[in-house]
Residue frames as a rotation matrix with the C-alpha (Angstrom) as fourth column:
UNK 1
0.579 0.815 0.000 0.00
0.815 -0.579 0.000 0.00
0.000 0.000 -1.000 0.00
UNK 2
-0.095 -0.614 0.784 1.36
0.530 -0.698 -0.482 3.41
0.843 0.369 0.392 -0.92
UNK 3
-0.645 -0.199 -0.738 2.11
0.750 -0.349 -0.561 5.96
-0.146 -0.916 0.374 1.78
UNK 4
0.487 0.853 -0.188 -0.33
0.827 -0.520 -0.214 8.74
-0.280 -0.051 -0.959 2.59
UNK 5
-0.188 -0.496 0.847 0.41
0.712 -0.664 -0.231 11.97
0.677 0.560 0.478 0.78
UNK 6
-0.837 -0.244 -0.490 0.84
0.534 -0.556 -0.637 15.07
-0.117 -0.795 0.596 2.90
UNK 7
-0.826 0.539 -0.165 -2.08
-0.556 -0.827 0.083 16.82
-0.092 0.160 0.983 1.21
UNK 8
-0.579 0.593 -0.560 -4.37
-0.048 0.660 0.749 13.77
0.814 0.461 -0.354 1.24
UNK 9
0.130 0.744 0.655 -7.50
-0.875 -0.225 0.429 13.52
0.467 -0.629 0.622 3.37
UNK 10
-0.732 -0.511 0.450 -6.91
-0.678 0.616 -0.402 11.02
-0.072 -0.599 -0.797 6.19
UNK 11
-0.018 0.817 0.577 -10.40
-0.452 0.508 -0.733 9.51
-0.892 -0.273 0.360 5.99
UNK 12
0.732 0.253 -0.632 -10.12
-0.678 0.176 -0.714 9.00
-0.070 0.951 0.300 2.25
UNK 13
-0.216 -0.900 -0.379 -6.71
-0.834 0.372 -0.407 7.36
0.507 0.228 -0.831 2.61
UNK 14
-0.660 0.004 0.751 -8.05
-0.583 0.628 -0.516 5.10
-0.473 -0.778 -0.412 5.34
UNK 15
0.442 0.890 0.111 -10.98
-0.527 0.357 -0.771 4.06
-0.726 0.282 0.627 3.14
UNK 16
0.530 -0.337 -0.778 -8.65
-0.760 0.218 -0.612 3.21
0.375 0.916 -0.140 0.26
UNK 17
-0.577 -0.802 0.152 -6.41
-0.771 0.474 -0.426 1.22
0.270 -0.363 -0.892 2.62
UNK 18
-0.306 0.556 0.773 -9.42
-0.539 0.568 -0.622 -0.71
-0.785 -0.607 0.126 3.95
UNK 19
0.723 0.586 -0.365 -10.63
-0.605 0.284 -0.744 -1.55
-0.332 0.759 0.560 0.44
UNK 20
0.133 -0.775 -0.617 -7.17
-0.803 0.281 -0.526 -2.80
0.581 0.565 -0.585 -0.51
UNK 21
-0.708 -0.411 0.575 -6.90
-0.696 0.548 -0.464 -4.93
-0.124 -0.728 -0.674 2.62
UNK 22
0.102 0.839 0.534 -10.32
-0.487 0.510 -0.709 -6.51
-0.868 -0.187 0.461 2.05
UNK 23
0.718 0.124 -0.685 -9.45
-0.694 0.202 -0.691 -7.19
0.053 0.971 0.231 -1.59
UNK 24
-0.203 -0.916 -0.347 -6.20
-0.783 0.365 -0.504 -8.91
0.588 0.169 -0.791 -0.61
UNK 25
-0.886 -0.201 0.418 -7.51
-0.449 0.600 -0.663 -10.95
-0.118 -0.775 -0.621 2.34
UNK 26
-0.515 0.780 -0.356 -11.16
0.011 0.421 0.907 -11.48
0.857 0.463 -0.225 1.39
UNK 27
-0.274 0.375 -0.886 -12.12
0.935 0.318 -0.155 -10.67
0.223 -0.871 -0.438 4.99
UNK 28
0.623 0.548 0.558 -14.05
0.341 -0.832 0.437 -7.83
0.704 -0.081 -0.706 6.57
UNK 29
-0.515 -0.820 0.248 -12.14
0.177 -0.386 -0.906 -5.39
0.838 -0.423 0.344 8.74
UNK 30
0.388 0.591 -0.707 -13.05
0.822 0.124 0.555 -5.38
0.416 -0.797 -0.438 12.43
UNK 31
-0.772 -0.604 0.195 -12.84
0.449 -0.737 -0.505 -1.90
0.449 -0.302 0.841 13.93
UNK 32
-0.545 0.560 -0.623 -14.75
0.569 -0.298 -0.766 0.44
-0.615 -0.773 -0.157 16.18
UNK 33
0.035 0.653 0.756 -17.70
0.939 -0.281 0.200 2.39
0.343 0.703 -0.623 14.86
UNK 34
-0.385 -0.143 -0.912 -18.11
0.588 -0.800 -0.123 6.14
-0.712 -0.583 0.392 14.99
UNK 35
0.732 0.682 -0.015 -19.37
0.478 -0.528 -0.702 9.25
-0.486 0.506 -0.712 13.29
UNK 36
-0.086 -0.738 0.669 -17.59
0.982 -0.177 -0.068 11.13
0.169 0.651 0.740 10.53
UNK 37
0.789 0.432 0.437 -18.85
0.364 -0.901 0.235 14.43
0.496 -0.027 -0.868 11.94
UNK 38
-0.314 -0.933 0.179 -16.15
0.464 -0.315 -0.828 16.84
0.829 -0.177 0.531 13.01
UNK 39
0.528 0.417 -0.740 -16.13
0.849 -0.223 0.480 18.27
0.035 -0.881 -0.472 16.53
UNK 40
-0.721 0.689 -0.081 -17.19
0.130 0.020 -0.991 20.64
-0.681 -0.725 -0.104 17.84
UNK 41
-0.815 0.530 0.235 -20.62
0.240 -0.062 0.969 20.61
0.528 0.846 -0.077 16.22
UNK 42
-0.634 0.667 0.391 -24.07
-0.769 -0.598 -0.227 21.96
0.082 -0.445 0.892 17.01
UNK 43
-0.660 0.497 0.563 -26.88
0.041 0.773 -0.633 19.79
-0.750 -0.395 -0.531 18.32
UNK 44
0.303 0.754 -0.582 -28.81
-0.607 -0.318 -0.728 21.11
-0.735 0.574 0.361 15.31
UNK 45
-0.218 -0.491 -0.843 -26.57
-0.963 0.251 0.102 18.85
0.161 0.834 -0.527 13.24
UNK 46
-0.826 -0.054 0.561 -27.82
-0.272 0.910 -0.313 15.71
-0.493 -0.411 -0.767 14.97
UNK 47
-0.303 0.737 -0.604 -30.25
-0.825 0.115 0.554 13.52
0.478 0.666 0.573 13.04
UNK 48
-0.492 0.240 0.837 -32.55
-0.548 0.662 -0.512 11.03
-0.677 -0.710 -0.194 14.73
UNK 49
-0.594 0.254 -0.764 -33.64
-0.628 0.446 0.637 8.00
0.502 0.858 -0.106 12.71
UNK 50
-0.341 0.536 0.772 -36.78
-0.811 0.248 -0.530 6.48
-0.475 -0.807 0.350 14.27
UNK 51
-0.097 0.357 -0.929 -37.22
-0.854 0.449 0.262 3.79
0.511 0.819 0.262 11.62
UNK 52
-0.669 -0.248 -0.701 -36.45
-0.006 0.944 -0.329 0.91
0.744 -0.216 -0.633 13.98
UNK 53
-0.889 0.454 -0.067 -39.13
0.056 -0.038 -0.998 2.14
-0.455 -0.890 0.009 16.38
UNK 54
-0.271 0.813 -0.515 -41.80
-0.859 -0.446 -0.252 3.21
-0.435 0.374 0.819 13.89
UNK 55
0.702 0.412 -0.581 -41.50
-0.638 0.726 -0.256 -0.12
0.316 0.551 0.773 12.09
UNK 56
0.475 -0.526 0.706 -39.89
-0.546 0.453 0.705 -2.93
-0.690 -0.720 -0.072 14.01
UNK 57
-0.201 -0.633 -0.748 -37.08
-0.973 0.216 0.079 -4.71
0.112 0.743 -0.660 12.12
UNK 58
0.822 0.480 -0.306 -37.47
-0.482 0.873 0.077 -8.38
0.305 0.084 0.949 11.26
UNK 59
0.265 -0.729 0.631 -35.29
-0.549 0.424 0.720 -11.11
-0.793 -0.538 -0.288 12.67
UNK 60
-0.573 -0.617 -0.540 -33.26
-0.795 0.256 0.550 -13.38
-0.201 0.744 -0.637 10.44
UNK 61
-0.887 0.242 0.394 -35.77
0.208 0.970 -0.128 -16.19
-0.413 -0.031 -0.910 10.91
UNK 62
-0.007 0.968 -0.251 -38.84
0.028 -0.251 -0.968 -14.26
-1.000 -0.014 -0.026 9.78
UNK 63
-0.168 -0.017 0.986 -39.96
0.915 0.371 0.162 -14.79
-0.368 0.929 -0.047 6.17
UNK 64
-0.304 0.027 -0.952 -39.82
-0.173 -0.985 0.028 -11.85
-0.937 0.173 0.304 3.78
UNK 65
0.307 0.480 0.821 -41.88
0.770 0.382 -0.511 -11.64
-0.559 0.790 -0.252 0.61
UNK 66
-0.394 -0.553 -0.734 -39.99
-0.021 -0.793 0.609 -9.66
-0.919 0.255 0.301 -2.05
UNK 67
-0.500 0.245 0.831 -42.17
0.835 0.393 0.386 -10.64
-0.232 0.887 -0.400 -5.01
UNK 68
-0.336 0.371 -0.865 -43.66
-0.146 -0.928 -0.342 -7.87
-0.930 0.011 0.366 -7.12
UNK 69
0.151 0.455 0.878 -45.84
0.886 0.332 -0.324 -7.50
-0.439 0.827 -0.353 -10.20
UNK 70
-0.707 -0.410 -0.576 -44.67
0.075 -0.854 0.515 -4.95
-0.703 0.321 0.635 -12.76
UNK 71
-0.766 0.550 -0.333 -47.66
-0.562 -0.321 0.762 -3.61
0.312 0.771 0.556 -14.67
UNK 72
-0.880 0.384 0.281 -50.27
0.065 0.682 -0.729 -5.19
-0.471 -0.623 -0.625 -12.38
UNK 73
0.054 0.962 -0.267 -53.14
-0.279 -0.242 -0.929 -3.80
-0.959 0.125 0.255 -14.49
UNK 74
-0.420 -0.282 -0.862 -51.71
-0.897 -0.018 0.442 -5.09
-0.140 0.959 -0.246 -17.77
UNK 75
0.624 0.649 -0.436 -53.16
-0.729 0.684 -0.024 -8.11
0.283 0.332 0.900 -19.55
UNK 76
0.716 -0.479 -0.507 -49.91
0.436 0.875 -0.212 -9.94
0.545 -0.069 0.836 -18.86
UNK 77
0.825 -0.414 0.384 -48.04
-0.557 -0.710 0.431 -8.40
0.094 -0.570 -0.816 -15.90
UNK 78
0.074 -0.884 -0.461 -44.40
-0.168 0.445 -0.880 -9.28
0.983 0.143 -0.116 -15.31
UNK 79
0.903 0.273 0.332 -44.27
-0.377 0.135 0.916 -11.16
0.205 -0.953 0.225 -12.01
UNK 80
0.040 -0.965 -0.258 -40.84
-0.168 0.248 -0.954 -11.51
0.985 0.082 -0.152 -10.41
UNK 81
0.456 0.099 -0.884 -39.69
0.705 0.566 0.427 -12.94
0.543 -0.819 0.188 -7.09
UNK 82
0.089 -0.503 -0.859 -37.57
0.781 -0.500 0.373 -9.92
-0.618 -0.705 0.349 -6.26
UNK 83
0.932 0.308 -0.190 -37.33
0.148 -0.804 -0.577 -6.33
-0.330 0.509 -0.795 -7.58
UNK 84
-0.088 -0.985 -0.152 -34.00
-0.229 -0.128 0.965 -7.06
-0.969 0.119 -0.215 -9.26
UNK 85
0.924 0.359 0.134 -33.69
0.066 0.196 -0.978 -6.79
-0.377 0.913 0.157 -13.05
UNK 86
-0.137 -0.961 0.239 -30.65
0.559 0.124 0.820 -7.54
-0.818 0.246 0.521 -15.20
UNK 87
0.301 0.262 -0.917 -30.31
-0.396 -0.840 -0.370 -4.69
-0.868 0.474 -0.149 -17.68
UNK 88
0.968 0.233 -0.098 -29.86
-0.170 0.312 -0.935 -5.11
-0.187 0.921 0.341 -21.43
UNK 89
-0.104 -0.989 0.104 -26.73
-0.474 0.142 0.869 -6.99
-0.875 0.041 -0.483 -22.49
UNK 90
0.608 0.492 -0.623 -27.01
-0.750 0.101 -0.653 -7.57
-0.259 0.865 0.431 -26.22
UNK 91
0.595 -0.356 0.721 -25.90
0.333 0.925 0.181 -10.83
-0.732 0.132 0.669 -27.80
UNK 92
0.612 -0.513 0.602 -22.72
0.590 -0.212 -0.779 -9.96
0.527 0.832 0.173 -29.65
UNK 93
0.315 -0.468 0.825 -21.61
-0.609 -0.767 -0.203 -7.45
0.728 -0.439 -0.527 -27.07
UNK 94
-0.121 -0.326 0.938 -21.58
-0.883 0.466 0.048 -10.38
-0.453 -0.822 -0.344 -24.64
UNK 95
-0.850 -0.340 -0.402 -21.14
-0.497 0.770 0.400 -14.06
0.174 0.539 -0.824 -25.43
UNK 96
-0.013 0.845 -0.535 -23.75
-0.377 0.491 0.785 -16.78
0.926 0.212 0.312 -25.71
UNK 97
-0.333 -0.180 -0.925 -22.53
0.640 0.677 -0.363 -18.31
0.692 -0.713 -0.110 -22.45
UNK 98
-0.998 -0.026 -0.057 -23.15
0.058 -0.715 -0.696 -15.05
-0.023 -0.698 0.715 -20.59
UNK 99
-0.463 0.885 -0.051 -26.67
-0.796 -0.390 0.462 -14.82
0.389 0.255 0.885 -21.96
UNK 100
0.060 0.492 -0.868 -27.46
-0.053 0.870 0.490 -18.44
0.997 0.017 0.078 -21.09
UNK 101
-0.685 -0.354 -0.636 -26.11
0.604 0.212 -0.768 -18.08
0.407 -0.911 0.068 -17.55
UNK 102
-0.926 0.361 0.110 -28.32
-0.374 -0.842 -0.388 -15.03
-0.047 -0.401 0.915 -17.00
UNK 103
-0.164 0.931 -0.327 -31.45
-0.769 0.087 0.634 -16.73
0.618 0.355 0.701 -18.36
UNK 104
-0.059 0.100 -0.993 -30.87
0.305 0.949 0.077 -19.89
0.951 -0.298 -0.086 -16.31
UNK 105
-0.888 -0.275 -0.368 -30.24
0.434 -0.240 -0.868 -17.87
0.150 -0.931 0.333 -13.16
UNK 106
-0.713 0.690 0.123 -33.41
-0.685 -0.724 0.086 -15.88
0.149 -0.023 0.989 -13.86
UNK 107
0.037 0.744 -0.668 -35.42
-0.412 0.620 0.668 -19.09
0.910 0.251 0.330 -14.23
UNK 108
-0.270 -0.239 -0.933 -33.99
0.603 0.713 -0.357 -20.48
0.751 -0.659 -0.048 -11.00
UNK 109
-0.804 -0.187 -0.565 -34.30
0.582 -0.443 -0.682 -17.34
-0.123 -0.877 0.465 -8.87
UNK 110
0.086 0.991 0.100 -37.28
0.987 -0.071 -0.142 -15.66
-0.134 0.111 -0.985 -10.52
UNK 111
-0.070 -0.125 -0.990 -35.86
0.177 -0.978 0.111 -12.27
-0.982 -0.167 0.091 -11.48
UNK 112
0.879 0.461 0.120 -36.42
0.223 -0.174 -0.959 -10.41
-0.421 0.870 -0.255 -14.75
UNK 113
-0.225 -0.974 -0.036 -33.76
0.369 -0.120 0.922 -9.92
-0.902 0.194 0.386 -17.41
UNK 114
0.564 0.381 -0.732 -33.50
-0.367 -0.679 -0.636 -7.70
-0.740 0.628 -0.243 -20.48
UNK 115
0.707 -0.226 0.670 -32.51
0.598 0.698 -0.394 -8.98
-0.379 0.679 0.629 -23.93
UNK 116
-0.298 -0.741 -0.601 -30.68
0.043 -0.640 0.767 -5.84
-0.954 0.203 0.222 -25.04
UNK 117
0.286 0.448 -0.847 -30.79
-0.717 -0.486 -0.500 -4.89
-0.636 0.750 0.182 -28.73
UNK 118
-0.557 -0.719 -0.415 -29.13
-0.808 0.354 0.470 -8.02
-0.191 0.597 -0.779 -30.12
UNK 119
-0.039 0.608 -0.793 -32.11
-0.618 0.609 0.497 -10.29
0.785 0.509 0.352 -30.49
UNK 120
0.245 0.245 0.938 -33.11
-0.917 0.372 0.142 -13.29
-0.314 -0.895 0.316 -28.39
UNK 121
-0.772 -0.554 -0.312 -31.71
-0.613 0.779 0.132 -16.83
0.170 0.293 -0.941 -28.32
UNK 122
0.056 0.800 -0.597 -34.05
-0.405 0.565 0.719 -19.81
0.912 0.202 0.356 -28.66
UNK 123
-0.367 -0.283 -0.886 -32.55
0.581 0.674 -0.456 -21.26
0.726 -0.683 -0.083 -25.49
UNK 124
-0.997 0.006 0.080 -33.54
-0.062 -0.697 -0.715 -18.15
0.051 -0.717 0.695 -23.56
UNK 125
-0.293 0.954 -0.056 -37.15
-0.860 -0.238 0.452 -18.46
0.418 0.181 0.890 -24.65
UNK 126
0.100 0.299 -0.949 -37.21
-0.023 0.954 0.298 -22.13
0.995 -0.008 0.102 -23.74
UNK 127
-0.518 -0.460 -0.721 -35.70
0.658 0.325 -0.679 -21.55
0.547 -0.826 0.135 -20.30
UNK 128
-0.531 0.179 -0.828 -37.18
0.687 -0.481 -0.545 -18.26
-0.496 -0.858 0.132 -19.09
UNK 129
-0.605 0.338 0.720 -39.66
0.532 -0.502 0.682 -16.65
0.592 0.796 0.124 -21.50
UNK 130
0.448 0.865 -0.225 -41.92
0.733 -0.211 0.647 -15.71
0.512 -0.455 -0.729 -18.56
UNK 131
0.517 -0.349 -0.781 -39.15
0.580 -0.528 0.620 -13.46
-0.629 -0.774 -0.071 -17.21
UNK 132
-0.415 -0.741 0.528 -37.74
0.876 -0.168 0.453 -12.12
-0.247 0.650 0.718 -20.48
UNK 133
0.454 0.429 -0.781 -38.00
0.158 -0.901 -0.404 -8.39
-0.877 0.060 -0.477 -21.20
UNK 134
0.073 -0.399 0.914 -37.46
0.978 0.207 0.012 -7.99
-0.194 0.893 0.406 -24.94
UNK 135
-0.262 -0.274 -0.925 -35.92
0.224 -0.950 0.218 -4.69
-0.939 -0.150 0.310 -25.92
UNK 136
0.575 0.488 0.657 -37.67
0.792 -0.129 -0.597 -2.88
-0.207 0.863 -0.461 -28.76
UNK 137
-0.096 -0.767 -0.634 -34.67
0.420 -0.609 0.673 -0.88
-0.902 -0.202 0.381 -29.90
UNK 138
0.188 0.173 -0.967 -34.12
-0.540 -0.804 -0.249 1.52
-0.820 0.569 -0.057 -32.79
UNK 139
-0.651 -0.547 -0.526 -32.67
-0.736 0.285 0.614 -1.17
-0.186 0.787 -0.588 -35.06
UNK 140
0.440 0.885 0.151 -35.38
-0.857 0.464 -0.223 -3.83
-0.268 -0.031 0.963 -34.41
UNK 141
-0.457 -0.683 -0.571 -32.75
-0.794 0.602 -0.084 -6.56
0.401 0.415 -0.817 -34.83
UNK 142
-0.925 0.023 -0.380 -34.42
0.093 0.982 -0.166 -9.95
0.369 -0.189 -0.910 -34.57
UNK 143
-0.724 0.689 0.027 -37.75
-0.307 -0.287 -0.908 -8.41
-0.618 -0.665 0.419 -33.54
UNK 144
-0.784 0.595 -0.178 -40.90
0.038 0.333 0.942 -10.19
0.620 0.732 -0.283 -34.71
UNK 145
-0.044 0.859 0.510 -44.48
-0.828 -0.317 0.463 -10.12
0.559 -0.402 0.725 -33.48
UNK 146
0.595 0.235 -0.769 -44.11
0.057 0.942 0.332 -13.75
0.802 -0.241 0.547 -32.44
UNK 147
-0.396 -0.824 -0.405 -41.09
0.591 0.108 -0.799 -12.95
0.702 -0.556 0.444 -30.28
UNK 148
-0.755 0.128 0.643 -42.86
-0.415 -0.852 -0.319 -10.01
0.507 -0.508 0.697 -28.67
UNK 149
0.317 0.948 0.000 -45.93
-0.675 0.225 0.703 -12.13
0.666 -0.223 0.711 -27.92
UNK 150
0.560 -0.156 -0.814 -43.77
0.369 0.926 0.077 -14.81
0.742 -0.343 0.576 -26.29
UNK 151
-0.577 -0.800 0.165 -41.93
0.252 -0.366 -0.896 -12.30
0.777 -0.475 0.413 -24.10
UNK 152
-0.208 0.471 -0.857 -42.94
0.978 0.106 -0.179 -11.41
0.006 -0.876 -0.483 -20.57
UNK 153
0.519 0.317 -0.794 -42.57
0.376 -0.919 -0.120 -7.68
-0.768 -0.237 -0.596 -21.19
UNK 154
0.347 -0.376 0.859 -41.42
0.875 -0.201 -0.441 -5.18
0.338 0.905 0.259 -23.82
UNK 155
0.201 -0.363 -0.910 -39.04
0.500 -0.761 0.414 -2.29
-0.843 -0.538 0.028 -23.26
UNK 156
0.827 0.023 0.562 -38.95
0.512 -0.446 -0.734 0.53
0.234 0.895 -0.380 -25.81
UNK 157
0.062 -0.901 -0.428 -35.38
0.851 -0.177 0.495 1.75
-0.522 -0.395 0.756 -25.92
UNK 158
0.946 0.294 0.138 -35.00
0.324 -0.829 -0.456 5.47
-0.020 0.476 -0.879 -26.67
UNK 159
0.527 -0.823 0.213 -31.32
-0.566 -0.527 -0.635 5.83
0.634 0.214 -0.743 -25.85
UNK 160
0.637 -0.422 -0.645 -28.37
0.624 0.774 0.109 4.53
0.453 -0.472 0.756 -23.91
UNK 161
0.959 -0.210 -0.189 -26.39
-0.002 -0.673 0.740 6.18
-0.283 -0.709 -0.646 -21.14
UNK 162
0.222 -0.945 0.240 -23.07
0.640 0.327 0.695 4.96
-0.736 -0.001 0.677 -22.55
UNK 163
-0.858 -0.467 0.214 -23.46
0.466 -0.529 0.710 7.16
-0.218 0.708 0.671 -25.64
UNK 164
-0.007 0.929 -0.369 -26.43
0.513 -0.313 -0.799 9.52
-0.858 -0.195 -0.475 -25.34
UNK 165
0.424 0.296 -0.856 -27.73
-0.452 -0.750 -0.483 10.96
-0.785 0.592 -0.184 -28.59
UNK 166
-0.401 -0.630 -0.665 -25.90
-0.911 0.194 0.365 8.35
-0.101 0.752 -0.652 -30.65
UNK 167
0.742 0.532 -0.408 -26.71
-0.590 0.807 -0.020 5.01
0.319 0.256 0.913 -32.19
UNK 168
0.368 -0.625 0.689 -24.76
-0.489 0.500 0.715 1.87
-0.791 -0.600 -0.121 -31.29
UNK 169
0.390 -0.390 -0.834 -22.31
-0.871 0.136 -0.471 -0.12
0.297 0.911 -0.286 -33.40
UNK 170
0.615 -0.249 0.748 -21.28
-0.206 0.865 0.457 -3.78
-0.761 -0.435 0.481 -33.51
UNK 171
-0.165 -0.783 -0.600 -18.06
-0.867 -0.174 0.467 -4.46
-0.470 0.597 -0.650 -35.47
UNK 172
0.442 0.309 -0.842 -18.06
-0.791 0.578 -0.203 -7.08
0.424 0.756 0.500 -38.23
UNK 173
-0.551 -0.762 -0.341 -15.56
-0.468 0.620 -0.629 -9.15
0.691 -0.187 -0.699 -36.24
UNK 174
-0.836 0.285 0.468 -18.23
-0.394 0.281 -0.875 -9.77
-0.381 -0.916 -0.123 -33.59
UNK 175
0.134 0.935 -0.328 -20.94
-0.944 0.019 -0.330 -10.67
-0.302 0.354 0.885 -36.10
UNK 176
-0.854 -0.390 0.343 -20.62
-0.327 0.917 0.229 -14.45
-0.404 0.084 -0.911 -35.91
UNK 177
-0.757 0.595 -0.270 -23.15
-0.010 0.403 0.915 -16.76
0.654 0.695 -0.300 -37.56
UNK 178
-0.349 0.635 -0.690 -25.06
0.916 0.388 -0.106 -17.16
0.200 -0.668 -0.716 -34.28
UNK 179
-0.539 0.111 -0.835 -25.11
0.352 -0.870 -0.344 -13.43
-0.765 -0.479 0.430 -33.59
UNK 180
-0.913 0.170 -0.371 -26.19
-0.405 -0.490 0.772 -12.71
-0.051 0.855 0.516 -37.17
UNK 181
-0.630 0.710 -0.315 -29.00
0.418 0.652 0.632 -15.27
0.654 0.267 -0.708 -36.92
UNK 182
-0.296 0.507 -0.809 -30.31
0.918 -0.084 -0.388 -13.74
-0.265 -0.858 -0.441 -33.70
UNK 183
-0.450 0.040 -0.892 -30.23
0.051 -0.996 -0.070 -10.27
-0.892 -0.077 0.446 -35.26
UNK 184
0.580 0.685 0.440 -31.56
0.456 0.175 -0.873 -11.30
-0.675 0.707 -0.211 -38.66
UNK 185
0.612 -0.467 -0.637 -28.40
-0.671 -0.734 -0.107 -10.08
-0.418 0.493 -0.763 -40.42
UNK 186
0.822 -0.418 -0.386 -25.53
-0.059 0.612 -0.789 -11.50
0.566 0.672 0.478 -42.49
UNK 187
0.724 -0.617 -0.307 -22.41
0.599 0.341 0.725 -12.92
-0.343 -0.709 0.617 -40.80
UNK 188
-0.239 -0.970 -0.050 -19.25
0.874 -0.237 0.424 -10.79
-0.423 0.058 0.904 -40.71
UNK 189
-0.196 0.246 0.949 -21.21
0.594 -0.741 0.314 -7.65
0.780 0.625 -0.001 -41.50
UNK 190
-0.955 -0.226 -0.193 -21.06
0.290 -0.564 -0.773 -4.66
0.066 -0.794 0.604 -39.15
UNK 191
-0.009 1.000 0.001 -24.34
0.880 0.007 0.474 -3.52
0.474 0.005 -0.880 -37.61
UNK 192
-0.956 -0.249 0.157 -25.32
0.167 -0.899 -0.405 0.03
0.242 -0.361 0.901 -36.77
UNK 193
-0.122 0.934 -0.337 -28.33
0.991 0.094 -0.098 1.10
-0.060 -0.346 -0.936 -34.73
UNK 194
-0.131 0.107 0.986 -29.81
0.415 -0.897 0.153 4.54
0.900 0.430 0.073 -35.53
UNK 195
-0.932 -0.331 0.148 -29.89
0.045 -0.510 -0.859 7.18
0.360 -0.794 0.490 -32.83
UNK 196
-0.576 0.797 0.182 -33.69
-0.582 -0.244 -0.776 7.18
-0.574 -0.553 0.604 -32.68
UNK 197
-0.323 0.582 0.747 -36.74
0.525 0.766 -0.370 5.25
-0.787 0.273 -0.553 -33.84
UNK 198
-0.987 -0.116 0.112 -37.53
0.155 -0.489 0.858 6.27
-0.045 0.864 0.501 -37.44
UNK 199
-0.382 0.918 0.103 -41.27
0.392 0.060 0.918 5.83
0.837 0.391 -0.384 -36.86
UNK 200
0.428 0.493 -0.757 -41.47
0.901 -0.162 0.404 7.68
0.077 -0.855 -0.514 -33.53
UNK 201
-0.551 -0.637 0.540 -40.91
0.640 -0.737 -0.217 11.41
0.536 0.226 0.813 -34.01
UNK 202
-0.434 0.480 0.763 -43.71
-0.524 -0.823 0.219 12.78
0.733 -0.305 0.608 -31.83
UNK 203
-0.722 0.258 0.643 -45.73
-0.589 0.260 -0.765 12.04
-0.364 -0.931 -0.036 -28.72
UNK 204
0.360 0.920 -0.157 -48.57
-0.849 0.253 -0.464 10.82
-0.387 0.300 0.872 -30.93
UNK 205
0.211 -0.376 -0.902 -46.21
-0.668 0.618 -0.414 8.41
0.713 0.690 -0.120 -32.69
UNK 206
-0.827 -0.547 0.132 -45.05
-0.442 0.487 -0.753 7.00
0.347 -0.681 -0.645 -29.36
UNK 207
-0.331 0.794 0.510 -48.65
-0.713 0.143 -0.686 6.51
-0.618 -0.591 0.519 -28.22
UNK 208
0.546 0.525 -0.653 -49.52
-0.834 0.418 -0.361 4.67
0.084 0.741 0.666 -31.43
UNK 209
-0.202 -0.717 -0.667 -46.50
-0.510 0.658 -0.554 2.40
0.836 0.229 -0.499 -30.97
UNK 210
-0.867 -0.077 0.492 -47.35
-0.490 0.302 -0.818 1.66
-0.085 -0.950 -0.300 -27.35
UNK 211
0.105 0.984 0.146 -50.96
-0.824 0.168 -0.542 0.87
-0.557 -0.063 0.828 -28.31
UNK 212
0.423 -0.017 -0.906 -49.71
-0.748 0.557 -0.360 -1.45
0.511 0.830 0.223 -31.05
UNK 213
-0.592 -0.745 -0.307 -47.36
-0.398 0.602 -0.693 -3.30
0.701 -0.288 -0.653 -28.70
UNK 214
-0.677 0.404 0.616 -50.02
-0.624 0.130 -0.771 -3.60
-0.391 -0.906 0.164 -26.01
UNK 215
0.337 0.907 -0.252 -52.43
-0.895 0.226 -0.385 -5.14
-0.292 0.355 0.888 -28.49
UNK 216
-0.276 -0.515 -0.812 -50.06
-0.754 0.640 -0.150 -7.99
0.596 0.571 -0.565 -29.39
C-alpha cells in the first residue's frame, strides 16, 4: 500500500487502505464504529432515525416476501420474485454463455432480465420466456411479433447512457453466424443502430406504438 500523501484527506486514505486490505484478504475489517462528523458541532446537526421504532425490524428467521408484479393492471403483468432486473446486455456485445447463464439464473431465482438490442436466443425463450424483457430498440434486430408475444414484457429503448444521442455499433468481427442469426443479419457484416426510432418522431407516434405493442 502506498504511503499517505501530505495533502491527502486522512479519511479517504483510510478508506482506500481498507478496500485494498479486504481485496487482498477477502475478509471484513473489524474496527470500532463512529461518526464522521467533526467536533465541535451543534446539536442542530444531529439527526434522529426512528425507523427501527416506527417499524420494528425483522429477525433473520422471519420470512420476507420480495415478489412484485410490474404492470399489475396489464393483460400480462411481469411477475418476479424480487425487484431485481438484469439490464440489457445484447448478444454480440456479450457471449452466448453469458446470456445463457443469465437466463438460467433468472429461471432459478425468478428475477427479470432484459434482452438488449441483439435479439433473443431460442434457449432463452425455452428456459425463461416468462421473465424475459425484450428490448424494442431503434434497429429492431431480430424483432418479430411472435417474439414479442412470447416475451414477458417489452421495453422501448429510446437511448443509452453509454453514448447519449448516438446510435450503437457492432463491429463485423463480432458478427458471428449465431449473432447474425439472432439479429436477422448477415455474418461478418457490421451492424449500426440509428440514434432514434424512425417511426417515432412525436408524442402521438409513441402513443400509437405503445398501443400497437399492447395489443399484441
